[in-house]
N, C-alpha and C positions, 0 to 999 in steps of 0.2 A: 560334412553332413548336409549342408545346404545344397550342394551339387547333387547329391544322391536323392534328396527329396524332390528337387525339381525334375530330375530324370525320371523318377517313379511317377510323378504327377503327369508328365508328358507321355509316358508309355501306356497309360491305362486305356483300355478299349472303350469306344463309345457305345452305349446301349442302343439297340436297334430302334427303340421308341423315342429316343431323344434326337431333336434336330441338332445340326451342327452349331447353330447359334445358341441354343439352350445349353449344350455341353460346354461351349466356350465360356459362357457366363458362369456356369458352375465351376469350371476349372479356374477361372479368374478369382472367384470367391475363395476357393480352396488355397490357391497360391497366396492370396492376400493374408489369409489366416496363418499359413505356414510362415510367411515372412515376419508377421507380427510376433511369432513365437520363436524366431531364430535366437539362438543363444541359450535357450533352456537346456540344462544338462542334468545328468544323473548325479547322485551323491557318490563320490569315490568311484569304485569299480563295480558297483552293485547293479547297474542298469535300472535303478529305482529312484524315484522321488514321489512325493504325494501326487503331483500332476501326472507323471508318467504312469503311476499305478492306476489312476483313474482312466487314462486312455486305454490301458491294457484290459481293464475290467469292461469298458465300453465295447471293446473289440471281442471280448470273450476268450482271451488267451491267458495263459499262466503268468502271474506277476513275476517280474525279474528277468524276462527274456530280452534279447536285443529289441529295442523299441522303435526302430526306424519305421517298420510297417505300421505300428500303432499310431505313430505321428501322422503318417499319410492317411490312414483310416480316419483319424480324428479330423484332419483338415477337410476331407470330403464329407464327413458326417456333419460338420458345422456348416458346410456349403449346401447341404440338403440331400446328400446321396450316401446311403449305407453300403459300404463295400463288404465283400466277403472276408471273413477272418482268414481265409486261405491266402490272402495277400502276402502274409508273412512266410508262407511255405517256400 
């Protein structure tokens, strides 16, 4: 999962209004948050835990879906950028 998260973080497009330096700082904060939460996992095979459910609610998606997109969304939200819920599509 860590490799997937890092790949998703690296693949995001830079907004036209953000400077490369600003985006690098934002990406660094998001990656730091993601690394700090490495090892968190769902309960059993449910795709759910209290923390994961909160991330999915923050993203506006149905609870219990695969949560890798919600994890990336939360990392950037905590870094200061709200990504589209379409990230999980």
